[in-house]
C-alpha positions as CSV (number, residue, x, y, z in Angstrom):
1,M,-1.7,10.2,-3.8
2,P,-4.0,13.1,-4.2
3,G,-2.8,16.3,-2.8
4,D,-5.2,16.3,0.1
5,R,-3.6,13.1,1.7
6,Y,-0.7,12.8,4.1
7,W,2.2,10.5,3.7
8,P,3.7,8.6,6.8
9,T,7.1,9.7,7.9
10,I,8.3,6.1,8.6
11,V,6.8,2.9,7.4
12,F,7.5,-0.6,8.8
13,E,7.7,-3.4,6.2
14,V,7.4,-6.7,8.1
15,G,7.8,-10.1,6.6
16,Y,7.5,-13.6,7.9
17,A,6.9,-15.9,5.0
18,E,7.6,-13.1,2.4
19,P,11.3,-13.5,0.9
20,Y,13.7,-10.8,1.8
21,D,14.0,-9.7,-1.9
22,D,10.3,-9.1,-2.0
23,L,10.6,-6.8,1.2
24,K,13.4,-5.0,-0.5
25,D,11.2,-4.5,-3.7
26,D,8.4,-3.1,-1.4
27,V,11.0,-0.7,0.2
28,K,12.0,0.6,-3.2
29,L,8.5,1.1,-4.3
30,L,7.5,3.0,-1.2
31,L,10.6,5.3,-1.0
32,E,11.1,6.0,-4.7
33,G,7.4,6.1,-5.4
34,S,6.7,8.6,-2.7
35,E,9.5,10.8,-4.1
36,G,11.0,11.5,-0.7
37,R,7.6,12.1,1.2
38,I,8.3,8.9,3.1
39,S,11.6,9.5,4.8
40,K,12.4,6.0,6.3
41,V,11.3,2.4,5.7
42,I,12.2,-0.1,8.4
43,I,12.3,-3.8,7.4
44,I,11.5,-6.3,10.1
45,K,12.3,-9.7,8.7
46,I,11.3,-12.8,11.0
47,E,12.6,-16.0,9.6
48,P,9.9,-18.8,9.5
49,L,9.9,-21.5,12.1
50,R,11.8,-24.7,11.0
51,E,10.4,-28.2,11.8
52,G,10.5,-28.9,15.5
53,E,10.9,-25.2,16.5
54,T,8.1,-23.6,18.7
55,E,9.6,-20.1,19.1
56,V,11.0,-17.6,16.7
57,Q,14.8,-18.0,16.6
58,R,16.0,-15.8,13.8
59,G,15.2,-12.2,12.6
60,F,16.7,-8.9,11.8
61,V,15.9,-5.2,11.3
62,E,17.1,-2.8,8.5
63,M,16.5,0.9,8.0
64,W,16.3,2.4,4.5
65,H,16.0,5.9,3.1
66,L,16.0,7.7,-0.2
67,S,19.3,9.1,-1.5
68,E,19.7,10.8,-4.9
69,G,16.3,9.3,-5.9
70,R,17.2,5.8,-5.0
71,A,16.4,3.5,-2.0
72,K,19.5,3.0,0.0
73,K,20.1,0.9,3.3
74,D,21.3,2.8,6.4
75,G,24.4,0.9,7.6
76,G,24.0,-2.8,8.4
77,R,21.4,-5.0,9.8
78,K,20.5,-5.5,13.4
79,V,19.8,-9.1,14.5
80,I,16.8,-9.2,16.9
81,F,16.8,-12.8,17.9
82,H,19.7,-14.9,19.3
83,N,17.8,-17.9,20.6
84,Y,16.8,-15.9,23.5
85,P,14.0,-13.2,24.2
86,I,14.5,-9.7,22.8
87,S,16.1,-7.6,25.4
88,G,15.7,-4.5,23.1
89,F,17.5,-2.7,20.4
90,T,18.0,0.9,19.6
91,F,18.5,3.2,16.7
92,T,19.9,6.7,17.2
93,N,17.8,9.8,16.5
94,S,20.1,10.5,13.5
95,Q,19.1,7.1,12.0
96,I,15.4,7.9,12.3
């Protein structure tokens, strides 16, 4: 980006029909391509509905950062759907 533009601190990469591997490729492009100007990328993956389903049943969240010039996942994945409505999920300040 030209020098007179700002980079976001955190980017949300959301996918529904997009495969998880494509989301990871996007994360790598964002973090590695920004050379650390973007500090975190959060993947929100919502699994597409299966035949007969009328509400989202499955999904997860992952947080990524840049470490030694490479995109790395922060810890594990947080499941956001368990066949019941989202009651909330949290990340600590140290994770953000």
